Backbone atoms as SQL, in Angstrom:
CREATE TABLE atoms (id INTEGER PRIMARY KEY, chain TEXT, resi INTEGER, resn TEXT, atom TEXT, x REAL, y REAL, z REAL);
INSERT INTO atoms VALUES
  (1, 'A', 1, 'MET', 'N', -21.234, 21.164, -22.581),
  (2, 'A', 1, 'MET', 'CA', -20.084, 21.395, -21.662),
  (3, 'A', 1, 'MET', 'C', -19.074, 21.970, -22.641),
  (4, 'A', 2, 'ALA', 'N', -18.161, 22.666, -22.148),
  (5, 'A', 2, 'ALA', 'CA', -17.197, 23.172, -23.232),
  (6, 'A', 2, 'ALA', 'C', -15.638, 22.257, -22.985),
  (7, 'A', 3, 'LEU', 'N', -14.906, 22.043, -24.130),
  (8, 'A', 3, 'LEU', 'CA', -13.767, 21.470, -24.217),
  (9, 'A', 3, 'LEU', 'C', -12.956, 22.156, -24.038),
  (10, 'A', 4, 'ILE', 'N', -12.031, 22.041, -23.235),
  (11, 'A', 4, 'ILE', 'CA', -10.816, 22.882, -22.704),
  (12, 'A', 4, 'ILE', 'C', -9.608, 22.384, -23.594),
  (13, 'A', 5, 'VAL', 'N', -8.855, 23.267, -24.398),
  (14, 'A', 5, 'VAL', 'CA', -7.935, 22.833, -25.285),
  (15, 'A', 5, 'VAL', 'C', -6.529, 23.342, -24.787),
  (16, 'A', 6, 'MET', 'N', -5.528, 22.929, -24.510),
  (17, 'A', 6, 'MET', 'CA', -4.270, 23.470, -23.833),
  (18, 'A', 6, 'MET', 'C', -3.013, 22.701, -24.806),
  (19, 'A', 7, 'ASN', 'N', -2.311, 23.544, -24.717),
  (20, 'A', 7, 'ASN', 'CA', -0.940, 23.463, -25.518),
  (21, 'A', 7, 'ASN', 'C', -0.241, 22.569, -24.517),
  (22, 'A', 8, 'GLU', 'N', 1.161, 22.028, -25.046),
  (23, 'A', 8, 'GLU', 'CA', 1.691, 21.013, -24.234),
  (24, 'A', 8, 'GLU', 'C', 2.468, 21.656, -22.924),
  (25, 'A', 9, 'ARG', 'N', 2.849, 22.757, -23.097),
  (26, 'A', 9, 'ARG', 'CA', 3.629, 23.565, -21.841),
  (27, 'A', 9, 'ARG', 'C', 2.417, 23.821, -20.862),
  (28, 'A', 10, 'GLU', 'N', 1.095, 24.508, -21.120),
  (29, 'A', 10, 'GLU', 'CA', -0.045, 24.475, -20.097),
  (30, 'A', 10, 'GLU', 'C', -0.493, 23.193, -19.467),
  (31, 'A', 11, 'LEU', 'N', -0.470, 22.318, -20.341),
  (32, 'A', 11, 'LEU', 'CA', -0.621, 21.037, -19.877),
  (33, 'A', 11, 'LEU', 'C', 0.207, 20.409, -18.751),
  (34, 'A', 12, 'GLU', 'N', 1.563, 20.693, -19.249),
  (35, 'A', 12, 'GLU', 'CA', 2.929, 19.972, -18.197),
  (36, 'A', 12, 'GLU', 'C', 2.984, 21.288, -16.969),
  (37, 'A', 13, 'ALA', 'N', 2.407, 22.363, -17.105),
  (38, 'A', 13, 'ALA', 'CA', 2.434, 22.985, -15.993),
  (39, 'A', 13, 'ALA', 'C', 1.408, 22.700, -14.634),
  (40, 'A', 14, 'LEU', 'N', -0.088, 22.528, -15.585),
  (41, 'A', 14, 'LEU', 'CA', -1.476, 22.153, -14.885),
  (42, 'A', 14, 'LEU', 'C', -0.418, 20.548, -13.993),
  (43, 'A', 15, 'ARG', 'N', 0.015, 19.807, -14.728),
  (44, 'A', 15, 'ARG', 'CA', 0.387, 18.275, -14.303),
  (45, 'A', 15, 'ARG', 'C', 1.363, 18.754, -13.008),
  (46, 'A', 16, 'LYS', 'N', 2.252, 19.607, -13.374),
  (47, 'A', 16, 'LYS', 'CA', 3.179, 19.991, -11.897),
  (48, 'A', 16, 'LYS', 'C', 2.370, 20.554, -10.960),
  (49, 'A', 17, 'GLN', 'N', 1.555, 21.594, -11.208),
  (50, 'A', 17, 'GLN', 'CA', 0.582, 21.965, -10.114),
  (51, 'A', 17, 'GLN', 'C', -0.144, 20.834, -9.408),
  (52, 'A', 18, 'ALA', 'N', -0.762, 20.017, -9.931),
  (53, 'A', 18, 'ALA', 'CA', -1.515, 18.716, -9.334),
  (54, 'A', 18, 'ALA', 'C', -0.460, 17.775, -8.871),
  (55, 'A', 19, 'ASP', 'N', 0.658, 17.626, -9.183),
  (56, 'A', 19, 'ASP', 'CA', 1.762, 16.980, -8.539),
  (57, 'A', 19, 'ASP', 'C', 2.295, 17.623, -7.115),
  (58, 'A', 20, 'GLU', 'N', 2.318, 18.741, -7.204),
  (59, 'A', 20, 'GLU', 'CA', 2.854, 19.535, -5.941),
  (60, 'A', 20, 'GLU', 'C', 1.726, 19.324, -4.658),
  (61, 'A', 21, 'LEU', 'N', 0.305, 19.742, -5.282),
  (62, 'A', 21, 'LEU', 'CA', -0.870, 19.529, -4.499),
  (63, 'A', 21, 'LEU', 'C', -0.963, 18.131, -3.882),
  (64, 'A', 22, 'LEU', 'N', -0.890, 17.390, -4.521),
  (65, 'A', 22, 'LEU', 'CA', -0.760, 16.011, -4.467),
  (66, 'A', 22, 'LEU', 'C', 0.484, 15.505, -3.151),
  (67, 'A', 23, 'ASN', 'N', 1.453, 16.164, -3.641),
  (68, 'A', 23, 'ASN', 'CA', 2.401, 15.325, -2.933),
  (69, 'A', 23, 'ASN', 'C', 2.609, 16.629, -1.682),
  (70, 'A', 24, 'SER', 'N', 1.857, 17.595, -1.321),
  (71, 'A', 24, 'SER', 'CA', 2.114, 18.505, -0.084),
  (72, 'A', 24, 'SER', 'C', 2.120, 17.886, 1.074),
  (73, 'A', 25, 'ARG', 'N', 1.864, 16.595, 1.053),
  (74, 'A', 25, 'ARG', 'CA', 2.101, 16.076, 2.257),
  (75, 'A', 25, 'ARG', 'C', 2.739, 14.390, 2.038),
  (76, 'A', 26, 'ASP', 'N', 3.692, 13.947, 2.907),
  (77, 'A', 26, 'ASP', 'CA', 4.327, 12.942, 2.212),
  (78, 'A', 26, 'ASP', 'C', 3.352, 11.553, 2.070),
  (79, 'A', 27, 'TYR', 'N', 2.877, 11.316, 1.204),
  (80, 'A', 27, 'TYR', 'CA', 1.946, 10.517, 0.907),
  (81, 'A', 27, 'TYR', 'C', 2.229, 9.228, 0.448),
  (82, 'A', 28, 'TYR', 'N', 3.177, 9.283, -0.848),
  (83, 'A', 28, 'TYR', 'CA', 3.526, 8.237, -1.492),
  (84, 'A', 28, 'TYR', 'C', 4.754, 7.581, -1.518),
  (85, 'A', 29, 'TYR', 'N', 5.296, 6.486, -1.576),
  (86, 'A', 29, 'TYR', 'CA', 6.270, 5.390, -0.980),
  (87, 'A', 29, 'TYR', 'C', 6.484, 4.678, -2.606),
  (88, 'A', 30, 'LEU', 'N', 7.841, 4.478, -2.341),
  (89, 'A', 30, 'LEU', 'CA', 8.032, 3.034, -3.174),
  (90, 'A', 30, 'LEU', 'C', 9.291, 2.366, -2.401),
  (91, 'A', 31, 'LEU', 'N', 9.756, 1.478, -2.865),
  (92, 'A', 31, 'LEU', 'CA', 10.850, 0.563, -2.136),
  (93, 'A', 31, 'LEU', 'C', 12.152, 0.654, -2.704),
  (94, 'A', 32, 'ASP', 'N', 13.270, 0.403, -2.093),
  (95, 'A', 32, 'ASP', 'CA', 14.281, 0.379, -2.951),
  (96, 'A', 32, 'ASP', 'C', 14.350, -0.825, -2.943),
  (97, 'A', 33, 'GLU', 'N', 15.861, -1.424, -3.428),
  (98, 'A', 33, 'GLU', 'CA', 16.301, -2.811, -3.611),
  (99, 'A', 33, 'GLU', 'C', 16.299, -3.528, -2.242),
  (100, 'A', 34, 'ASN', 'N', 16.764, -2.647, -1.140),
  (101, 'A', 34, 'ASN', 'CA', 16.383, -3.339, 0.154),
  (102, 'A', 34, 'ASN', 'C', 15.292, -3.361, 0.566),
  (103, 'A', 35, 'LYS', 'N', 14.352, -3.038, 0.063),
  (104, 'A', 35, 'LYS', 'CA', 13.110, -3.205, 0.590),
  (105, 'A', 35, 'LYS', 'C', 12.728, -1.990, 1.672),
  (106, 'A', 36, 'LYS', 'N', 13.457, -1.004, 1.341),
  (107, 'A', 36, 'LYS', 'CA', 13.461, 0.266, 2.183),
  (108, 'A', 36, 'LYS', 'C', 12.410, 1.285, 1.756),
  (109, 'A', 37, 'PRO', 'N', 11.530, 1.854, 2.482),
  (110, 'A', 37, 'PRO', 'CA', 10.870, 2.666, 1.515),
  (111, 'A', 37, 'PRO', 'C', 11.346, 3.961, 1.508),
  (112, 'A', 38, 'TYR', 'N', 11.071, 4.742, 0.450),
  (113, 'A', 38, 'TYR', 'CA', 11.365, 6.093, 0.310),
  (114, 'A', 38, 'TYR', 'C', 10.338, 7.167, -0.408),
  (115, 'A', 39, 'LYS', 'N', 10.630, 8.165, 0.151),
  (116, 'A', 39, 'LYS', 'CA', 9.267, 8.996, -0.922),
  (117, 'A', 39, 'LYS', 'C', 9.165, 9.329, -2.223),
  (118, 'A', 40, 'CYS', 'N', 8.075, 9.234, -2.825),
  (119, 'A', 40, 'CYS', 'CA', 8.070, 9.655, -4.180),
  (120, 'A', 40, 'CYS', 'C', 6.512, 10.669, -4.478),
  (121, 'A', 41, 'THR', 'N', 6.912, 10.676, -6.084),
  (122, 'A', 41, 'THR', 'CA', 5.764, 11.824, -6.483),
  (123, 'A', 41, 'THR', 'C', 4.671, 10.885, -6.704),
  (124, 'A', 42, 'LEU', 'N', 3.245, 11.241, -6.644),
  (125, 'A', 42, 'LEU', 'CA', 2.185, 10.564, -7.337),
  (126, 'A', 42, 'LEU', 'C', 2.021, 9.949, -8.640),
  (127, 'A', 43, 'ARG', 'N', 3.007, 10.618, -9.677),
  (128, 'A', 43, 'ARG', 'CA', 3.361, 10.135, -10.972),
  (129, 'A', 43, 'ARG', 'C', 4.255, 8.714, -10.799),
  (130, 'A', 44, 'GLU', 'N', 5.277, 8.884, -9.904),
  (131, 'A', 44, 'GLU', 'CA', 6.300, 7.895, -9.803),
  (132, 'A', 44, 'GLU', 'C', 5.425, 6.522, -9.191),
  (133, 'A', 45, 'TRP', 'N', 4.721, 6.898, -8.355),
  (134, 'A', 45, 'TRP', 'CA', 3.994, 5.835, -7.581),
  (135, 'A', 45, 'TRP', 'C', 3.148, 5.132, -8.379),
  (136, 'A', 46, 'GLY', 'N', 2.293, 5.729, -9.098),
  (137, 'A', 46, 'GLY', 'CA', 1.395, 5.321, -10.215),
  (138, 'A', 46, 'GLY', 'C', 2.009, 4.504, -11.174),
  (139, 'A', 47, 'GLU', 'N', 3.159, 5.283, -11.844),
  (140, 'A', 47, 'GLU', 'CA', 3.975, 4.179, -12.876),
  (141, 'A', 47, 'GLU', 'C', 4.202, 3.103, -12.171),
  (142, 'A', 48, 'TRP', 'N', 5.081, 2.976, -11.064),
  (143, 'A', 48, 'TRP', 'CA', 5.650, 1.956, -10.758),
  (144, 'A', 48, 'TRP', 'C', 4.464, 0.706, -10.222),
  (145, 'A', 49, 'PHE', 'N', 3.230, 1.037, -9.605),
  (146, 'A', 49, 'PHE', 'CA', 2.014, 0.398, -9.566),
  (147, 'A', 49, 'PHE', 'C', 1.422, -0.378, -10.833),
  (148, 'A', 50, 'GLN', 'N', 1.567, 0.292, -11.629),
  (149, 'A', 50, 'GLN', 'CA', 0.987, 0.180, -12.909),
  (150, 'A', 50, 'GLN', 'C', 2.224, -1.467, -13.795),
  (151, 'A', 51, 'ASP', 'N', 3.313, -0.965, -13.418),
  (152, 'A', 51, 'ASP', 'CA', 4.195, -1.757, -13.974),
  (153, 'A', 51, 'ASP', 'C', 4.608, -3.032, -13.198),
  (154, 'A', 52, 'SER', 'N', 4.157, -2.890, -11.846),
  (155, 'A', 52, 'SER', 'CA', 4.147, -4.057, -11.032),
  (156, 'A', 52, 'SER', 'C', 3.143, -4.997, -10.947),
  (157, 'A', 53, 'ARG', 'N', 2.085, -4.944, -11.827),
  (158, 'A', 53, 'ARG', 'CA', 0.799, -5.622, -12.151),
  (159, 'A', 53, 'ARG', 'C', 1.275, -7.034, -12.600),
  (160, 'A', 54, 'GLY', 'N', 1.053, -7.810, -11.901),
  (161, 'A', 54, 'GLY', 'CA', 1.106, -9.388, -12.360),
  (162, 'A', 54, 'GLY', 'C', 2.271, -9.718, -11.650),
  (163, 'A', 55, 'ASP', 'N', 3.130, -8.799, -11.159),
  (164, 'A', 55, 'ASP', 'CA', 4.344, -9.802, -10.538),
  (165, 'A', 55, 'ASP', 'C', 4.234, -9.696, -8.944),
  (166, 'A', 56, 'ASP', 'N', 5.067, -9.844, -8.267),
  (167, 'A', 56, 'ASP', 'CA', 5.043, -9.902, -6.720),
  (168, 'A', 56, 'ASP', 'C', 5.992, -8.860, -6.267),
  (169, 'A', 57, 'ARG', 'N', 6.217, -7.856, -6.811),
  (170, 'A', 57, 'ARG', 'CA', 7.077, -6.576, -6.272),
  (171, 'A', 57, 'ARG', 'C', 5.977, -6.029, -4.847),
  (172, 'A', 58, 'ARG', 'N', 4.886, -6.124, -4.870),
  (173, 'A', 58, 'ARG', 'CA', 3.969, -5.612, -3.951),
  (174, 'A', 58, 'ARG', 'C', 3.790, -6.695, -2.922),
  (175, 'A', 59, 'ARG', 'N', 4.191, -7.873, -2.937),
  (176, 'A', 59, 'ARG', 'CA', 3.519, -8.714, -2.155),
  (177, 'A', 59, 'ARG', 'C', 4.850, -9.241, -1.289),
  (178, 'A', 60, 'VAL', 'N', 4.462, -9.108, -0.098),
  (179, 'A', 60, 'VAL', 'CA', 5.430, -9.551, 1.214),
  (180, 'A', 60, 'VAL', 'C', 5.199, -10.777, 1.557),
  (181, 'A', 61, 'ALA', 'N', 4.137, -11.360, 1.744),
  (182, 'A', 61, 'ALA', 'CA', 3.611, -12.809, 2.139),
  (183, 'A', 61, 'ALA', 'C', 2.485, -12.926, 1.783),
  (184, 'A', 62, 'GLU', 'N', 2.182, -14.239, 1.623),
  (185, 'A', 62, 'GLU', 'CA', 0.994, -14.701, 1.498),
  (186, 'A', 62, 'GLU', 'C', 0.710, -16.126, 1.772),
  (187, 'A', 63, 'ASP', 'N', -0.380, -16.358, 2.599),
  (188, 'A', 63, 'ASP', 'CA', -0.552, -17.916, 3.145),
  (189, 'A', 63, 'ASP', 'C', -1.980, -18.218, 3.234),
  (190, 'A', 64, 'GLU', 'N', -2.571, -19.597, 3.430),
  (191, 'A', 64, 'GLU', 'CA', -3.667, -20.113, 3.651),
  (192, 'A', 64, 'GLU', 'C', -3.614, -20.954, 4.621),
  (193, 'A', 65, 'ILE', 'N', -4.604, -20.638, 5.652),
  (194, 'A', 65, 'ILE', 'CA', -4.821, -21.690, 6.739),
  (195, 'A', 65, 'ILE', 'C', -6.139, -21.695, 7.062),
  (196, 'A', 66, 'ASP', 'N', -6.392, -22.904, 6.993),
  (197, 'A', 66, 'ASP', 'CA', -8.086, -23.393, 7.650),
  (198, 'A', 66, 'ASP', 'C', -9.160, -22.534, 6.388),
  (199, 'A', 67, 'GLY', 'N', -8.653, -22.362, 5.431),
  (200, 'A', 67, 'GLY', 'CA', -9.528, -22.131, 4.277),
  (201, 'A', 67, 'GLY', 'C', -9.372, -20.396, 4.348),
  (202, 'A', 68, 'LYS', 'N', -8.719, -19.988, 5.569),
  (203, 'A', 68, 'LYS', 'CA', -8.366, -18.221, 5.483),
  (204, 'A', 68, 'LYS', 'C', -7.208, -17.816, 4.627),
  (205, 'A', 69, 'ARG', 'N', -7.164, -16.970, 4.045),
  (206, 'A', 69, 'ARG', 'CA', -6.302, -16.053, 3.207),
  (207, 'A', 69, 'ARG', 'C', -5.588, -15.032, 4.128),
  (208, 'A', 70, 'ILE', 'N', -4.451, -15.122, 3.877),
  (209, 'A', 70, 'ILE', 'CA', -3.665, -14.146, 4.817),
  (210, 'A', 70, 'ILE', 'C', -2.897, -13.643, 3.909),
  (211, 'A', 71, 'SER', 'N', -2.916, -12.450, 3.649),
  (212, 'A', 71, 'SER', 'CA', -2.000, -11.464, 2.696),
  (213, 'A', 71, 'SER', 'C', -1.362, -9.900, 3.333),
  (214, 'A', 72, 'THR', 'N', -0.294, -9.993, 2.987),
  (215, 'A', 72, 'THR', 'CA', 0.372, -8.741, 3.535),
  (216, 'A', 72, 'THR', 'C', 1.248, -8.114, 2.272),
  (217, 'A', 73, 'VAL', 'N', 0.764, -7.064, 2.020),
  (218, 'A', 73, 'VAL', 'CA', 1.054, -6.322, 0.764),
  (219, 'A', 73, 'VAL', 'C', 1.900, -4.972, 0.996),
  (220, 'A', 74, 'PHE', 'N', 2.687, -4.291, 0.371),
  (221, 'A', 74, 'PHE', 'CA', 3.312, -2.779, 0.344),
  (222, 'A', 74, 'PHE', 'C', 1.868, -2.230, -0.560),
  (223, 'A', 75, 'LEU', 'N', 1.374, -1.109, 0.175),
  (224, 'A', 75, 'LEU', 'CA', 0.455, -0.314, -0.104),
  (225, 'A', 75, 'LEU', 'C', 1.240, 1.159, -1.239),
  (226, 'A', 76, 'GLY', 'N', 2.179, 1.182, -0.514),
  (227, 'A', 76, 'GLY', 'CA', 2.865, 2.661, -1.149),
  (228, 'A', 76, 'GLY', 'C', 2.282, 3.816, -0.880),
  (229, 'A', 77, 'MET', 'N', 0.978, 3.886, -0.577),
  (230, 'A', 77, 'MET', 'CA', 0.344, 5.365, -0.059),
  (231, 'A', 77, 'MET', 'C', 0.167, 4.945, 1.317),
  (232, 'A', 78, 'ASP', 'N', 0.285, 6.270, 1.894),
  (233, 'A', 78, 'ASP', 'CA', 0.226, 6.380, 3.625),
  (234, 'A', 78, 'ASP', 'C', -1.258, 6.205, 3.880),
  (235, 'A', 79, 'HIS', 'N', -1.688, 5.462, 4.611),
  (236, 'A', 79, 'HIS', 'CA', -2.851, 4.866, 5.230),
  (237, 'A', 79, 'HIS', 'C', -2.799, 5.483, 6.703),
  (238, 'A', 80, 'ASN', 'N', -2.161, 6.245, 7.114),
  (239, 'A', 80, 'ASN', 'CA', -2.261, 6.963, 8.495),
  (240, 'A', 80, 'ASN', 'C', -2.956, 8.279, 8.045),
  (241, 'A', 81, 'LEU', 'N', -4.065, 7.979, 8.623),
  (242, 'A', 81, 'LEU', 'CA', -5.295, 8.955, 8.018),
  (243, 'A', 81, 'LEU', 'C', -5.314, 10.514, 8.760),
  (244, 'A', 82, 'TYR', 'N', -4.674, 10.209, 9.661),
  (245, 'A', 82, 'TYR', 'CA', -4.583, 11.321, 10.634),
  (246, 'A', 82, 'TYR', 'C', -3.347, 12.285, 10.354),
  (247, 'A', 83, 'GLY', 'N', -2.299, 11.527, 9.642),
  (248, 'A', 83, 'GLY', 'CA', -1.077, 12.362, 9.321),
  (249, 'A', 83, 'GLY', 'C', -0.316, 12.386, 10.252),
  (250, 'A', 84, 'GLU', 'N', -0.388, 11.861, 11.789),
  (251, 'A', 84, 'GLU', 'CA', 0.600, 12.161, 12.807),
  (252, 'A', 84, 'GLU', 'C', 1.125, 10.873, 13.080),
  (253, 'A', 85, 'GLY', 'N', 2.449, 10.952, 13.020),
  (254, 'A', 85, 'GLY', 'CA', 3.350, 9.358, 13.606),
  (255, 'A', 85, 'GLY', 'C', 3.683, 8.901, 12.138),
  (256, 'A', 86, 'ARG', 'N', 4.200, 8.041, 12.252),
  (257, 'A', 86, 'ARG', 'CA', 4.980, 7.280, 10.943),
  (258, 'A', 86, 'ARG', 'C', 3.873, 6.734, 9.717),
  (259, 'A', 87, 'PRO', 'N', 4.244, 6.888, 8.485),
  (260, 'A', 87, 'PRO', 'CA', 3.427, 6.164, 7.513),
  (261, 'A', 87, 'PRO', 'C', 3.146, 4.941, 7.662),
  (262, 'A', 88, 'LEU', 'N', 1.611, 4.575, 7.349),
  (263, 'A', 88, 'LEU', 'CA', 1.443, 3.116, 7.382),
  (264, 'A', 88, 'LEU', 'C', 1.369, 2.758, 5.784),
  (265, 'A', 89, 'ILE', 'N', 2.165, 1.943, 5.306),
  (266, 'A', 89, 'ILE', 'CA', 2.201, 1.771, 3.943),
  (267, 'A', 89, 'ILE', 'C', 2.428, 0.443, 3.446),
  (268, 'A', 90, 'PHE', 'N', 2.456, -0.444, 4.541),
  (269, 'A', 90, 'PHE', 'CA', 2.158, -1.981, 4.298),
  (270, 'A', 90, 'PHE', 'C', 1.104, -2.323, 5.190),
  (271, 'A', 91, 'GLU', 'N', 0.341, -3.574, 4.467),
  (272, 'A', 91, 'GLU', 'CA', -1.471, -3.839, 5.084),
  (273, 'A', 91, 'GLU', 'C', -0.947, -5.576, 5.109),
  (274, 'A', 92, 'THR', 'N', -1.698, -5.827, 6.098),
  (275, 'A', 92, 'THR', 'CA', -2.034, -7.337, 6.418),
  (276, 'A', 92, 'THR', 'C', -3.514, -7.908, 6.624),
  (277, 'A', 93, 'MET', 'N', -4.145, -8.394, 5.476),
  (278, 'A', 93, 'MET', 'CA', -5.424, -8.621, 5.936),
  (279, 'A', 93, 'MET', 'C', -5.838, -10.399, 6.135),
  (280, 'A', 94, 'VAL', 'N', -6.722, -10.736, 6.473),
  (281, 'A', 94, 'VAL', 'CA', -7.366, -12.083, 6.606),
  (282, 'A', 94, 'VAL', 'C', -8.587, -12.181, 6.233),
  (283, 'A', 95, 'PHE', 'N', -8.692, -12.917, 4.855),
  (284, 'A', 95, 'PHE', 'CA', -10.069, -13.311, 4.475),
  (285, 'A', 95, 'PHE', 'C', -10.558, -14.373, 4.781),
  (286, 'A', 96, 'ASP', 'N', -11.979, -14.483, 4.665),
  (287, 'A', 96, 'ASP', 'CA', -12.703, -15.636, 4.937),
  (288, 'A', 96, 'ASP', 'C', -12.892, -16.365, 3.785),
  (289, 'A', 97, 'GLU', 'N', -13.340, -17.727, 4.016),
  (290, 'A', 97, 'GLU', 'CA', -13.298, -18.791, 2.698),
  (291, 'A', 97, 'GLU', 'C', -14.392, -17.864, 1.801),
  (292, 'A', 98, 'ASN', 'N', -14.885, -17.041, 1.948),
  (293, 'A', 98, 'ASN', 'CA', -16.132, -16.204, 1.258),
  (294, 'A', 98, 'ASN', 'C', -15.381, -14.769, 0.726),
  (295, 'A', 99, 'GLY', 'N', -14.115, -14.669, 0.741),
  (296, 'A', 99, 'GLY', 'CA', -13.283, -13.696, 0.725),
  (297, 'A', 99, 'GLY', 'C', -13.656, -12.227, 1.341),
  (298, 'A', 100, 'HIS', 'N', -14.214, -12.469, 2.311),
  (299, 'A', 100, 'HIS', 'CA', -14.748, -11.169, 3.402),
  (300, 'A', 100, 'HIS', 'C', -13.564, -11.015, 4.510),
  (301, 'A', 101, 'GLU', 'N', -13.326, -9.996, 4.418),
  (302, 'A', 101, 'GLU', 'CA', -12.274, -9.263, 5.308),
  (303, 'A', 101, 'GLU', 'C', -12.364, -9.684, 6.823),
  (304, 'A', 102, 'MET', 'N', -11.871, -10.161, 7.531),
  (305, 'A', 102, 'MET', 'CA', -11.778, -10.337, 8.831),
  (306, 'A', 102, 'MET', 'C', -11.046, -9.374, 10.035),
  (307, 'A', 103, 'TYR', 'N', -9.799, -9.336, 9.382),
  (308, 'A', 103, 'TYR', 'CA', -8.667, -8.906, 9.813),
  (309, 'A', 103, 'TYR', 'C', -7.787, -7.655, 9.301),
  (310, 'A', 104, 'THR', 'N', -7.627, -6.758, 9.935),
  (311, 'A', 104, 'THR', 'CA', -6.506, -5.717, 9.158),
  (312, 'A', 104, 'THR', 'C', -5.516, -5.271, 10.075),
  (313, 'A', 105, 'ASN', 'N', -4.401, -4.855, 9.613),
  (314, 'A', 105, 'ASN', 'CA', -3.506, -4.244, 10.169),
  (315, 'A', 105, 'ASN', 'C', -2.693, -3.915, 9.220),
  (316, 'A', 106, 'ARG', 'N', -1.879, -2.451, 9.616),
  (317, 'A', 106, 'ARG', 'CA', -1.031, -1.761, 8.929),
  (318, 'A', 106, 'ARG', 'C', 0.096, -1.404, 9.823),
  (319, 'A', 107, 'TYR', 'N', 1.479, -1.244, 8.996),
  (320, 'A', 107, 'TYR', 'CA', 2.794, -0.879, 9.314),
  (321, 'A', 107, 'TYR', 'C', 3.488, -0.285, 8.511),
  (322, 'A', 108, 'SER', 'N', 4.919, 0.370, 9.011),
  (323, 'A', 108, 'SER', 'CA', 5.565, 1.249, 8.277),
  (324, 'A', 108, 'SER', 'C', 6.606, 0.736, 7.657),
  (325, 'A', 109, 'LEU', 'N', 7.167, -0.465, 7.959),
  (326, 'A', 109, 'LEU', 'CA', 8.554, -1.028, 7.273),
  (327, 'A', 109, 'LEU', 'C', 7.930, -2.446, 7.150),
  (328, 'A', 110, 'TRP', 'N', 8.745, -2.777, 6.111),
  (329, 'A', 110, 'TRP', 'CA', 8.727, -4.291, 5.654),
  (330, 'A', 110, 'TRP', 'C', 9.071, -5.393, 6.618),
  (331, 'A', 111, 'GLU', 'N', 10.073, -5.082, 7.489),
  (332, 'A', 111, 'GLU', 'CA', 10.288, -6.038, 8.487),
  (333, 'A', 111, 'GLU', 'C', 9.304, -6.042, 9.456),
  (334, 'A', 112, 'GLU', 'N', 8.295, -5.008, 9.719),
  (335, 'A', 112, 'GLU', 'CA', 7.391, -5.100, 10.657),
  (336, 'A', 112, 'GLU', 'C', 6.228, -5.448, 10.144),
  (337, 'A', 113, 'SER', 'N', 5.941, -5.493, 8.764),
  (338, 'A', 113, 'SER', 'CA', 4.845, -5.980, 7.801),
  (339, 'A', 113, 'SER', 'C', 5.203, -7.586, 8.114),
  (340, 'A', 114, 'LEU', 'N', 6.265, -8.075, 8.163),
  (341, 'A', 114, 'LEU', 'CA', 6.579, -9.649, 7.867),
  (342, 'A', 114, 'LEU', 'C', 5.997, -9.905, 9.605),
  (343, 'A', 115, 'ASN', 'N', 6.506, -9.296, 10.468),
  (344, 'A', 115, 'ASN', 'CA', 6.313, -9.926, 11.571),
  (345, 'A', 115, 'ASN', 'C', 4.478, -9.786, 11.799),
  (346, 'A', 116, 'GLY', 'N', 4.083, -8.901, 11.292),
  (347, 'A', 116, 'GLY', 'CA', 2.767, -8.744, 11.571),
  (348, 'A', 116, 'GLY', 'C', 1.868, -9.940, 10.822),
  (349, 'A', 117, 'HIS', 'N', 2.559, -10.313, 9.509),
  (350, 'A', 117, 'HIS', 'CA', 1.907, -11.527, 8.724),
  (351, 'A', 117, 'HIS', 'C', 1.997, -12.546, 9.863),
  (352, 'A', 118, 'GLU', 'N', 3.094, -13.038, 10.517),
  (353, 'A', 118, 'GLU', 'CA', 3.151, -14.252, 11.187),
  (354, 'A', 118, 'GLU', 'C', 2.389, -14.070, 12.419),
  (355, 'A', 119, 'LYS', 'N', 1.973, -12.639, 13.166),
  (356, 'A', 119, 'LYS', 'CA', 0.952, -12.741, 14.159),
  (357, 'A', 119, 'LYS', 'C', -0.406, -12.840, 13.379),
  (358, 'A', 120, 'ALA', 'N', -0.623, -12.432, 12.285),
  (359, 'A', 120, 'ALA', 'CA', -1.856, -13.117, 11.766),
  (360, 'A', 120, 'ALA', 'C', -2.384, -14.233, 11.401),
  (361, 'A', 121, 'LYS', 'N', -1.074, -14.759, 10.772),
  (362, 'A', 121, 'LYS', 'CA', -1.452, -16.331, 11.046),
  (363, 'A', 121, 'LYS', 'C', -1.378, -17.248, 12.346),
  (364, 'A', 122, 'GLU', 'N', -0.825, -16.780, 13.014),
  (365, 'A', 122, 'GLU', 'CA', -1.032, -17.247, 14.721),
  (366, 'A', 122, 'GLU', 'C', -2.603, -16.842, 15.239),
  (367, 'A', 123, 'TRP', 'N', -3.151, -15.455, 14.425),
  (368, 'A', 123, 'TRP', 'CA', -4.490, -15.358, 14.776),
  (369, 'A', 123, 'TRP', 'C', -5.381, -16.252, 14.238),
  (370, 'A', 124, 'VAL', 'N', -4.981, -16.813, 13.267),
  (371, 'A', 124, 'VAL', 'CA', -5.916, -17.748, 12.396),
  (372, 'A', 124, 'VAL', 'C', -5.783, -19.317, 13.019),
  (373, 'A', 125, 'LYS', 'N', -4.639, -19.630, 13.228),
  (374, 'A', 125, 'LYS', 'CA', -4.363, -20.719, 14.251),
  (375, 'A', 125, 'LYS', 'C', -4.671, -20.753, 15.328),
  (376, 'A', 126, 'ASN', 'N', -5.125, -19.720, 15.895),
  (377, 'A', 126, 'ASN', 'CA', -5.995, -19.661, 17.497),
  (378, 'A', 126, 'ASN', 'C', -7.356, -19.762, 17.183),
  (379, 'A', 127, 'GLY', 'N', -7.878, -19.930, 16.087),
  (380, 'A', 127, 'GLY', 'CA', -9.548, -19.868, 15.584),
  (381, 'A', 127, 'GLY', 'C', -9.960, -18.221, 15.605),
  (382, 'A', 128, 'CYS', 'N', -9.108, -17.590, 15.054),
  (383, 'A', 128, 'CYS', 'CA', -9.726, -16.118, 14.857),
  (384, 'A', 128, 'CYS', 'C', -9.842, -15.655, 16.134),
  (385, 'A', 129, 'LYS', 'N', -9.003, -15.627, 17.180),
  (386, 'A', 129, 'LYS', 'CA', -9.565, -15.170, 18.381),
  (387, 'A', 129, 'LYS', 'C', -8.692, -14.444, 19.099),
  (388, 'A', 130, 'ASP', 'N', -8.667, -13.288, 19.627),
  (389, 'A', 130, 'ASP', 'CA', -7.387, -12.404, 20.418),
  (390, 'A', 130, 'ASP', 'C', -6.765, -13.450, 21.621),
  (391, 'A', 131, 'GLU', 'N', -5.882, -13.447, 21.770),
  (392, 'A', 131, 'GLU', 'CA', -5.637, -13.867, 23.013),
  (393, 'A', 131, 'GLU', 'C', -5.882, -13.330, 24.350);
């Protein structure tokens, strides 16, 4: 395997090209001080997520009911796989006592994710059954 050596200018041009490719679709988001999402680059998203490890900037809500963990987080990466409609950048999941996923739902806004978290809590309180 050959080692490719690049100077700093070539490396930066390659990074810019990669950023443009990865950002050709509105895929990455961060939150402003009012918890409103805004578009960002892959690099900005990666740095923010790395910096937010160990704190609660990504956490919307978390509860435990009847041994089930309900977690709602900001993903910052659009999980709308088909690219149509609004970006799905928040996620609520319910895990059983063994950590297995039981429920997942995704949202576009902080407020929607809070509402979704409350609905997931009700789902657990109702015995994990749809009404």
